[in-house]
ZAFI-667496 format. One record per residue (C-alpha): residue number from 0; x, y, z. Coordinates in nm, 2 decimals, decimal comma, padded with zeros to 4 digits, m for minus. Layout:
<pts>
pt seq NUM	c1 X	c2 Y	c3 Z
...
</pts>
This chain:
<pts>
pt seq 0	c1 10,56	c2 10,89	c3 12,46
pt seq 1	c1 10,20	c2 10,87	c3 12,33
pt seq 2	c1 10,06	c2 10,71	c3 12,02
pt seq 3	c1 09,79	c2 10,81	c3 11,77
pt seq 4	c1 09,62	c2 10,62	c3 11,50
pt seq 5	c1 09,71	c2 10,68	c3 11,14
pt seq 6	c1 09,42	c2 10,57	c3 10,92
pt seq 7	c1 09,51	c2 10,48	c3 10,55
pt seq 8	c1 09,23	c2 10,46	c3 10,29
pt seq 9	c1 09,33	c2 10,31	c3 09,96
pt seq 10	c1 09,13	c2 10,53	c3 09,72
pt seq 11	c1 09,26	c2 10,38	c3 09,40
pt seq 12	c1 09,49	c2 10,10	c3 09,29
pt seq 13	c1 09,47	c2 10,12	c3 08,91
pt seq 14	c1 09,72	c2 10,22	c3 08,65
pt seq 15	c1 09,67	c2 10,52	c3 08,42
pt seq 16	c1 09,39	c2 10,37	c3 08,22
pt seq 17	c1 09,20	c2 10,24	c3 08,53
pt seq 18	c1 09,05	c2 09,89	c3 08,52
pt seq 19	c1 08,83	c2 09,80	c3 08,33
pt seq 20	c1 09,02	c2 09,96	c3 08,04
pt seq 21	c1 08,79	c2 10,13	c3 07,79
pt seq 22	c1 08,71	c2 09,90	c3 07,50
pt seq 23	c1 08,88	c2 09,59	c3 07,65
pt seq 24	c1 08,69	c2 09,27	c3 07,70
pt seq 25	c1 08,97	c2 09,06	c3 07,87
pt seq 26	c1 08,89	c2 08,84	c3 08,16
pt seq 27	c1 09,00	c2 09,10	c3 08,42
pt seq 28	c1 08,82	c2 09,39	c3 08,25
pt seq 29	c1 08,50	c2 09,17	c3 08,22
pt seq 30	c1 08,53	c2 09,06	c3 08,58
pt seq 31	c1 08,25	c2 09,14	c3 08,83
pt seq 32	c1 08,48	c2 09,10	c3 09,13
pt seq 33	c1 08,52	c2 09,43	c3 09,31
pt seq 34	c1 08,89	c2 09,38	c3 09,36
pt seq 35	c1 08,93	c2 09,39	c3 08,98
pt seq 36	c1 08,76	c2 09,73	c3 08,96
pt seq 37	c1 09,04	c2 09,98	c3 08,99
pt seq 38	c1 09,02	c2 10,36	c3 08,99
pt seq 39	c1 09,34	c2 10,56	c3 08,94
pt seq 40	c1 09,61	c2 10,55	c3 09,21
pt seq 41	c1 09,57	c2 10,76	c3 09,53
pt seq 42	c1 09,54	c2 10,72	c3 09,90
pt seq 43	c1 09,40	c2 10,93	c3 10,19
pt seq 44	c1 09,59	c2 10,96	c3 10,52
pt seq 45	c1 09,38	c2 11,05	c3 10,83
pt seq 46	c1 09,56	c2 11,15	c3 11,15
pt seq 47	c1 09,33	c2 11,28	c3 11,42
pt seq 48	c1 09,10	c2 11,53	c3 11,24
pt seq 49	c1 09,35	c2 11,60	c3 10,97
pt seq 50	c1 09,31	c2 11,46	c3 10,61
pt seq 51	c1 09,60	c2 11,44	c3 10,37
pt seq 52	c1 09,55	c2 11,32	c3 10,01
pt seq 53	c1 09,84	c2 11,17	c3 09,82
pt seq 54	c1 09,77	c2 11,28	c3 09,46
pt seq 55	c1 09,45	c2 11,40	c3 09,31
pt seq 56	c1 09,37	c2 11,12	c3 09,08
pt seq 57	c1 09,16	c2 11,14	c3 08,77
pt seq 58	c1 08,89	c2 10,96	c3 08,97
pt seq 59	c1 08,90	c2 11,18	c3 09,28
pt seq 60	c1 08,53	c2 11,28	c3 09,27
pt seq 61	c1 08,42	c2 10,92	c3 09,25
pt seq 62	c1 08,66	c2 10,81	c3 09,53
pt seq 63	c1 08,56	c2 11,10	c3 09,76
pt seq 64	c1 08,19	c2 11,01	c3 09,72
pt seq 65	c1 08,25	c2 10,64	c3 09,78
pt seq 66	c1 08,45	c2 10,71	c3 10,10
pt seq 67	c1 08,24	c2 10,99	c3 10,23
pt seq 68	c1 08,53	c2 11,24	c3 10,23
pt seq 69	c1 08,42	c2 11,57	c3 10,39
pt seq 70	c1 08,74	c2 11,77	c3 10,39
pt seq 71	c1 09,10	c2 11,78	c3 10,27
pt seq 72	c1 09,36	c2 11,97	c3 10,47
pt seq 73	c1 09,66	c2 11,91	c3 10,24
pt seq 74	c1 09,77	c2 11,73	c3 09,93
pt seq 75	c1 10,11	c2 11,56	c3 09,87
pt seq 76	c1 10,20	c2 11,50	c3 09,50
pt seq 77	c1 10,42	c2 11,22	c3 09,39
pt seq 78	c1 10,46	c2 11,36	c3 09,03
pt seq 79	c1 10,27	c2 11,55	c3 08,77
pt seq 80	c1 10,14	c2 11,27	c3 08,53
pt seq 81	c1 09,78	c2 11,31	c3 08,44
pt seq 82	c1 09,64	c2 11,01	c3 08,63
pt seq 83	c1 09,79	c2 11,14	c3 08,96
pt seq 84	c1 09,70	c2 11,51	c3 08,90
pt seq 85	c1 09,40	c2 11,57	c3 08,68
pt seq 86	c1 09,15	c2 11,55	c3 08,96
pt seq 87	c1 09,28	c2 11,87	c3 09,10
pt seq 88	c1 08,98	c2 12,07	c3 09,00
pt seq 89	c1 08,76	c2 11,85	c3 09,23
pt seq 90	c1 08,94	c2 12,02	c3 09,52
pt seq 91	c1 08,70	c2 12,31	c3 09,45
pt seq 92	c1 08,44	c2 12,14	c3 09,66
pt seq 93	c1 08,67	c2 12,09	c3 09,95
pt seq 94	c1 08,78	c2 12,46	c3 09,93
pt seq 95	c1 08,43	c2 12,56	c3 10,03
pt seq 96	c1 08,49	c2 12,42	c3 10,38
pt seq 97	c1 08,85	c2 12,55	c3 10,41
pt seq 98	c1 08,90	c2 12,91	c3 10,54
pt seq 99	c1 09,26	c2 12,90	c3 10,41
pt seq 100	c1 09,40	c2 12,78	c3 10,08
pt seq 101	c1 09,46	c2 12,41	c3 10,07
pt seq 102	c1 09,84	c2 12,35	c3 10,06
pt seq 103	c1 09,98	c2 12,14	c3 09,78
pt seq 104	c1 10,32	c2 11,98	c3 09,86
pt seq 105	c1 10,56	c2 11,83	c3 09,61
pt seq 106	c1 10,90	c2 11,87	c3 09,45
pt seq 107	c1 10,99	c2 12,20	c3 09,28
pt seq 108	c1 10,97	c2 12,03	c3 08,94
pt seq 109	c1 10,63	c2 11,88	c3 09,01
pt seq 110	c1 10,48	c2 12,20	c3 09,14
pt seq 111	c1 10,62	c2 12,40	c3 08,85
pt seq 112	c1 10,45	c2 12,17	c3 08,60
pt seq 113	c1 10,12	c2 12,19	c3 08,80
pt seq 114	c1 10,14	c2 12,57	c3 08,79
pt seq 115	c1 10,19	c2 12,57	c3 08,41
pt seq 116	c1 09,92	c2 12,31	c3 08,34
pt seq 117	c1 09,66	c2 12,47	c3 08,56
pt seq 118	c1 09,74	c2 12,84	c3 08,52
pt seq 119	c1 09,37	c2 12,93	c3 08,56
pt seq 120	c1 09,41	c2 12,83	c3 08,93
pt seq 121	c1 09,75	c2 12,99	c3 09,01
pt seq 122	c1 09,79	c2 13,28	c3 08,77
pt seq 123	c1 09,59	c2 13,58	c3 08,90
pt seq 124	c1 09,56	c2 13,71	c3 08,55
pt seq 125	c1 09,37	c2 13,40	c3 08,45
pt seq 126	c1 09,13	c2 13,39	c3 08,74
pt seq 127	c1 08,76	c2 13,37	c3 08,65
pt seq 128	c1 08,46	c2 13,19	c3 08,78
pt seq 129	c1 08,47	c2 12,91	c3 09,04
pt seq 130	c1 08,82	c2 12,78	c3 09,11
pt seq 131	c1 08,98	c2 12,58	c3 09,39
pt seq 132	c1 09,16	c2 12,79	c3 09,65
pt seq 133	c1 09,51	c2 12,63	c3 09,66
pt seq 134	c1 09,86	c2 12,71	c3 09,76
pt seq 135	c1 10,18	c2 12,56	c3 09,61
pt seq 136	c1 10,43	c2 12,45	c3 09,88
pt seq 137	c1 10,77	c2 12,31	c3 09,75
pt seq 138	c1 10,90	c2 12,04	c3 09,98
pt seq 139	c1 11,26	c2 11,93	c3 10,00
pt seq 140	c1 11,27	c2 11,78	c3 10,35
pt seq 141	c1 11,04	c2 11,66	c3 10,62
pt seq 142	c1 10,73	c2 11,86	c3 10,70
pt seq 143	c1 10,48	c2 11,82	c3 10,99
pt seq 144	c1 10,11	c2 11,83	c3 10,89
pt seq 145	c1 09,85	c2 11,80	c3 11,17
pt seq 146	c1 10,11	c2 11,66	c3 11,40
pt seq 147	c1 10,22	c2 11,39	c3 11,15
pt seq 148	c1 10,58	c2 11,41	c3 11,03
pt seq 149	c1 10,61	c2 11,33	c3 10,66
pt seq 150	c1 10,94	c2 11,27	c3 10,48
pt seq 151	c1 10,97	c2 11,29	c3 10,10
pt seq 152	c1 11,17	c2 11,01	c3 09,93
pt seq 153	c1 11,31	c2 11,07	c3 09,58
pt seq 154	c1 11,24	c2 10,77	c3 09,34
pt seq 155	c1 11,33	c2 10,69	c3 08,99
pt seq 156	c1 11,04	c2 10,67	c3 08,74
pt seq 157	c1 11,17	c2 10,57	c3 08,40
pt seq 158	c1 11,38	c2 10,87	c3 08,27
pt seq 159	c1 11,21	c2 11,10	c3 08,52
pt seq 160	c1 11,16	c2 11,11	c3 08,90
pt seq 161	c1 10,88	c2 11,08	c3 09,14
pt seq 162	c1 10,84	c2 11,13	c3 09,52
pt seq 163	c1 10,74	c2 10,87	c3 09,77
pt seq 164	c1 10,65	c2 10,96	c3 10,13
pt seq 165	c1 10,72	c2 10,81	c3 10,47
pt seq 166	c1 10,48	c2 10,88	c3 10,76
pt seq 167	c1 10,59	c2 10,70	c3 11,08
pt seq 168	c1 10,58	c2 10,32	c3 11,03
pt seq 169	c1 10,42	c2 10,36	c3 10,68
pt seq 170	c1 10,56	c2 10,44	c3 10,33
pt seq 171	c1 10,39	c2 10,50	c3 10,00
pt seq 172	c1 10,60	c2 10,44	c3 09,69
pt seq 173	c1 10,41	c2 10,45	c3 09,37
pt seq 174	c1 10,53	c2 10,51	c3 09,01
pt seq 175	c1 10,89	c2 10,39	c3 09,04
pt seq 176	c1 11,12	c2 10,14	c3 08,88
pt seq 177	c1 11,42	c2 10,20	c3 09,11
pt seq 178	c1 11,48	c2 10,34	c3 09,46
pt seq 179	c1 11,80	c2 10,53	c3 09,52
pt seq 180	c1 12,02	c2 10,41	c3 09,81
pt seq 181	c1 11,97	c2 10,73	c3 10,01
pt seq 182	c1 11,59	c2 10,67	c3 10,00
pt seq 183	c1 11,63	c2 10,31	c3 10,09
pt seq 184	c1 11,81	c2 10,42	c3 10,41
pt seq 185	c1 11,50	c2 10,60	c3 10,51
pt seq 186	c1 11,28	c2 10,30	c3 10,47
pt seq 187	c1 11,40	c2 10,09	c3 10,76
pt seq 188	c1 11,16	c2 09,96	c3 11,03
pt seq 189	c1 10,83	c2 09,99	c3 10,84
pt seq 190	c1 10,51	c2 09,82	c3 10,95
pt seq 191	c1 10,34	c2 09,88	c3 10,62
pt seq 192	c1 10,46	c2 09,96	c3 10,27
pt seq 193	c1 10,25	c2 10,03	c3 09,96
pt seq 194	c1 10,46	c2 09,98	c3 09,65
pt seq 195	c1 10,43	c2 10,01	c3 09,28
pt seq 196	c1 10,38	c2 09,67	c3 09,10
pt seq 197	c1 10,23	c2 09,73	c3 08,76
pt seq 198	c1 10,21	c2 09,38	c3 08,60
pt seq 199	c1 10,42	c2 09,07	c3 08,55
pt seq 200	c1 10,59	c2 09,17	c3 08,22
pt seq 201	c1 10,87	c2 09,42	c3 08,24
pt seq 202	c1 10,80	c2 09,79	c3 08,20
pt seq 203	c1 11,03	c2 10,09	c3 08,14
pt seq 204	c1 10,91	c2 10,31	c3 08,43
pt seq 205	c1 10,74	c2 10,08	c3 08,68
pt seq 206	c1 10,84	c2 09,79	c3 08,89
pt seq 207	c1 10,68	c2 09,47	c3 08,76
pt seq 208	c1 10,55	c2 09,23	c3 09,02
pt seq 209	c1 10,86	c2 09,01	c3 09,04
pt seq 210	c1 11,08	c2 09,33	c3 09,08
pt seq 211	c1 10,83	c2 09,47	c3 09,34
pt seq 212	c1 10,85	c2 09,15	c3 09,54
pt seq 213	c1 11,23	c2 09,16	c3 09,54
pt seq 214	c1 11,23	c2 09,52	c3 09,65
pt seq 215	c1 10,97	c2 09,45	c3 09,92
pt seq 216	c1 11,20	c2 09,18	c3 10,06
pt seq 217	c1 11,49	c2 09,42	c3 10,05
pt seq 218	c1 11,30	c2 09,69	c3 10,24
pt seq 219	c1 11,15	c2 09,43	c3 10,49
pt seq 220	c1 10,83	c2 09,59	c3 10,59
pt seq 221	c1 10,60	c2 09,37	c3 10,81
pt seq 222	c1 10,33	c2 09,40	c3 10,53
pt seq 223	c1 10,36	c2 09,51	c3 10,17
pt seq 224	c1 10,07	c2 09,59	c3 09,94
pt seq 225	c1 10,12	c2 09,63	c3 09,56
pt seq 226	c1 09,94	c2 09,91	c3 09,38
pt seq 227	c1 09,92	c2 10,08	c3 09,04
pt seq 228	c1 09,79	c2 09,75	c3 08,90
pt seq 229	c1 09,71	c2 09,70	c3 08,53
pt seq 230	c1 09,44	c2 09,48	c3 08,38
pt seq 231	c1 09,71	c2 09,20	c3 08,34
pt seq 232	c1 09,66	c2 09,14	c3 08,71
pt seq 233	c1 09,37	c2 08,92	c3 08,83
pt seq 234	c1 09,33	c2 08,98	c3 09,20
pt seq 235	c1 09,22	c2 08,65	c3 09,34
pt seq 236	c1 09,45	c2 08,44	c3 09,12
pt seq 237	c1 09,76	c2 08,65	c3 09,15
pt seq 238	c1 09,73	c2 08,75	c3 09,51
pt seq 239	c1 09,73	c2 08,38	c3 09,61
pt seq 240	c1 10,07	c2 08,33	c3 09,44
pt seq 241	c1 10,25	c2 08,61	c3 09,63
pt seq 242	c1 10,49	c2 08,54	c3 09,92
pt seq 243	c1 10,37	c2 08,57	c3 10,28
pt seq 244	c1 10,35	c2 08,93	c3 10,39
pt seq 245	c1 10,30	c2 09,06	c3 10,03
pt seq 246	c1 09,95	c2 09,12	c3 09,88
pt seq 247	c1 09,77	c2 09,31	c3 09,62
pt seq 248	c1 09,60	c2 09,63	c3 09,74
pt seq 249	c1 09,24	c2 09,70	c3 09,64
pt seq 250	c1 09,02	c2 10,00	c3 09,61
pt seq 251	c1 08,84	c2 10,09	c3 09,93
pt seq 252	c1 09,09	c2 09,91	c3 10,15
pt seq 253	c1 09,12	c2 10,05	c3 10,50
pt seq 254	c1 09,43	c2 10,01	c3 10,72
pt seq 255	c1 09,53	c2 10,15	c3 11,06
pt seq 256	c1 09,87	c2 10,19	c3 11,23
pt seq 257	c1 09,98	c2 10,33	c3 11,56
pt seq 258	c1 10,22	c2 10,63	c3 11,52
pt seq 259	c1 10,43	c2 10,74	c3 11,82
pt seq 260	c1 10,41	c2 11,11	c3 11,91
pt seq 261	c1 10,57	c2 11,32	c3 12,17
pt seq 262	c1 10,38	c2 11,64	c3 12,11
pt seq 263	c1 10,02	c2 11,75	c3 12,10
pt seq 264	c1 09,86	c2 11,77	c3 11,76
pt seq 265	c1 09,97	c2 12,08	c3 11,56
pt seq 266	c1 09,92	c2 12,20	c3 11,21
pt seq 267	c1 10,22	c2 12,34	c3 11,03
pt seq 268	c1 10,13	c2 12,47	c3 10,68
</pts>
């Protein structure tokens, strides 16, 4: 049994508006503290030389430049809402360095909506000009990318659904307000959990922070970070009030975990 490092870069921690919110002069939106500057929600997983994006946020270009991203080997989509999807065209730049189409993984429903919304990419009859070279890959069970096994986890997101992902001792669960029991069973033994925690007031399709704290305690990861934060959340003040082992994530945060592996690195599209 060997181990390999899984590097996690928190690209964005903001809700759909980002923070600051356009036109808002509240204390958080007016704050100069970098932890209160939140681009739209996304992370990057780096495993060996393999880079996996979870979602192509509206702010992907800004995030990629900030973090010095040079290549993307695959994308996992949680769902098809605009703030998690509409940076898809910025995959054009990464396509230049990829001899094969970049695979996009997600549920059948999510990928069907992506195909409809971005027909200029996926419909040969619509092709014109400079477009990203992408391939849609429906995912229903675990898939291995670059030697990293990834398990999709169905989540409830208001009246709809989203998909979380587990990779070894790490899980990423954004945009949810409930976790089905069969997904909870797959979340045992985590070292790190990144979990939706929009704000303190209730919301119809997101965990609020008290609900997220309760769910974090149920799951029992060694460390939990809350993401998809609105401008109702002031980082320094509110982070200090959270229980031990639970914190607010922030843009540009870097984390590293050891992932056990029994086989040499292998890419399975």
